[in-house]
matplotlib code that plots the C-alpha trace (Angstrom):
import matplotlib.pyplot as plt

x = [138.7, 135.1, 134.0, 131.7, 134.8, 136.8, 134.1, 133.8, 137.7, 137.4, 134.6, 136.7, 139.5, 137.2, 135.8, 139.4, 140.5, 137.6, 136.4, 133.8, 130.9, 128.6, 130.6, 133.2, 132.3, 134.9, 133.8, 130.2, 131.4, 133.5, 130.7, 128.1, 130.6, 131.3, 127.4, 127.1, 130.0, 128.2, 125.1, 127.0, 128.9, 125.6, 124.0, 127.1, 127.0, 123.3, 123.8, 126.7, 124.4, 121.7, 124.1, 125.4, 121.9, 121.0, 124.1, 123.1, 119.5, 121.0, 123.3, 120.2, 118.1, 121.0, 121.3, 117.6, 117.7, 120.6, 118.6, 115.6, 117.9, 119.2, 115.7, 114.4, 117.4, 118.9, 115.5, 115.3, 118.6, 117.7, 114.3, 115.8, 117.3, 118.6, 115.3, 113.7, 111.1, 111.1, 110.7, 111.8, 108.9, 106.2, 105.4, 103.1, 101.0, 98.2, 95.0, 94.4, 90.6, 90.1, 93.5, 93.8, 97.4, 97.7, 100.6, 101.2, 103.7, 106.2, 104.0, 101.1, 103.7, 104.9, 101.4, 101.1, 97.4, 96.1, 92.6, 91.9, 90.1, 88.4, 86.8, 87.3, 88.8, 91.6, 94.7, 98.0, 101.5, 104.1, 107.6, 109.3, 109.4, 110.8, 114.2, 115.3, 116.3, 116.8, 113.4, 111.3, 108.3, 105.7, 107.8, 106.8, 110.0, 110.2, 110.7, 107.8, 107.9, 105.4, 105.8, 105.7, 109.4, 108.8, 110.2]
y = [94.9, 96.1, 96.8, 93.8, 91.7, 93.2, 92.5, 89.0, 88.7, 90.0, 87.6, 84.7, 85.9, 86.0, 82.5, 81.3, 82.5, 80.5, 83.5, 82.4, 84.5, 82.8, 83.2, 85.8, 89.5, 90.4, 87.6, 88.9, 92.5, 91.6, 89.4, 92.3, 94.8, 92.4, 92.1, 95.9, 96.2, 93.7, 95.7, 99.0, 97.3, 96.1, 99.4, 101.2, 98.7, 99.4, 103.1, 102.8, 100.8, 103.2, 106.2, 104.5, 103.9, 107.5, 108.7, 106.7, 108.2, 111.6, 111.1, 110.0, 112.9, 115.3, 113.7, 114.2, 117.8, 118.4, 117.0, 119.3, 122.3, 121.7, 121.5, 124.6, 126.8, 125.7, 126.0, 129.6, 130.3, 128.4, 130.0, 133.4, 134.2, 137.3, 139.1, 137.8, 135.8, 132.9, 129.3, 128.8, 126.4, 128.9, 132.1, 135.1, 136.4, 138.9, 137.9, 140.2, 139.8, 140.6, 141.7, 139.0, 138.0, 134.3, 131.9, 129.2, 126.4, 125.4, 122.7, 125.3, 127.8, 125.1, 124.3, 128.0, 128.3, 129.5, 129.5, 132.1, 130.6, 133.9, 134.9, 131.6, 133.5, 131.7, 133.4, 132.4, 133.1, 133.7, 133.3, 133.7, 137.5, 138.5, 140.1, 139.6, 135.9, 136.0, 137.2, 134.2, 136.4, 136.8, 135.4, 138.4, 140.4, 144.0, 145.2, 145.7, 144.6, 143.6, 141.2, 143.8, 144.5, 147.4, 147.4]
z = [124.6, 125.4, 128.9, 128.9, 128.0, 130.8, 133.2, 132.0, 132.5, 136.0, 136.8, 135.6, 137.9, 140.8, 140.1, 139.5, 142.9, 144.4, 146.5, 149.1, 148.2, 150.7, 154.0, 153.4, 153.5, 151.1, 148.7, 148.8, 148.1, 145.1, 143.8, 144.1, 142.5, 139.6, 139.1, 139.1, 136.6, 134.3, 134.3, 133.7, 130.8, 129.2, 129.6, 127.9, 125.1, 124.6, 124.6, 122.1, 119.8, 120.1, 119.5, 116.3, 115.0, 115.7, 114.1, 110.9, 111.0, 111.4, 108.4, 106.4, 107.4, 106.7, 103.2, 102.8, 103.9, 101.5, 98.6, 99.6, 100.0, 96.4, 95.0, 96.9, 96.5, 93.1, 91.4, 92.3, 90.6, 87.5, 87.1, 86.6, 83.2, 81.6, 81.3, 84.5, 82.6, 85.1, 83.9, 80.3, 79.8, 80.3, 78.4, 79.0, 76.0, 75.7, 74.1, 71.1, 71.6, 75.2, 76.4, 79.1, 80.1, 79.4, 80.6, 78.1, 77.9, 75.3, 73.8, 73.1, 71.8, 69.4, 68.1, 67.2, 68.0, 71.4, 72.7, 75.3, 78.3, 79.2, 75.7, 73.9, 71.0, 69.0, 67.8, 66.3, 67.7, 65.0, 66.4, 63.0, 62.7, 65.9, 65.7, 69.3, 69.4, 73.1, 74.2, 73.1, 71.9, 74.4, 77.3, 79.5, 79.1, 80.1, 76.5, 74.2, 70.5, 67.8, 65.1, 62.3, 62.8, 65.2, 68.6]

ax = plt.figure().add_subplot(projection="3d")
ax.plot(x, y, z, "-o")
ax.set_aspect("equal")
plt.show()
């Protein structure tokens, strides 16, 4: 039974007793007390409703924060592979003409031809001759190798 229901029951008892709320001091006192209890009961119900709504909003915010944490912290773990290259979809190569370091994506790597944005020179990336299958040729690994079989 809620507080409002209990106050309504109390009010019904007082009305059933046919207390004189006009002339009797005790009747007036009980009537005022019941009125105050009604207001307190309604206020408590409003606070409970607000608290429940805020709890649901906090749960939603917590879920959203959890999603953000997964994106922020899990991506950092996935970006690092054995050689510290970073994202698997991007590779670092040197332009043979001007020597600039270029970052290319997997699509450009598959196409095989790269145009340097600095010197506008075009060169071919040949992945077939690399002896180190894990390095990805030109991925920016710490080890050096060229495509003539020398490492």
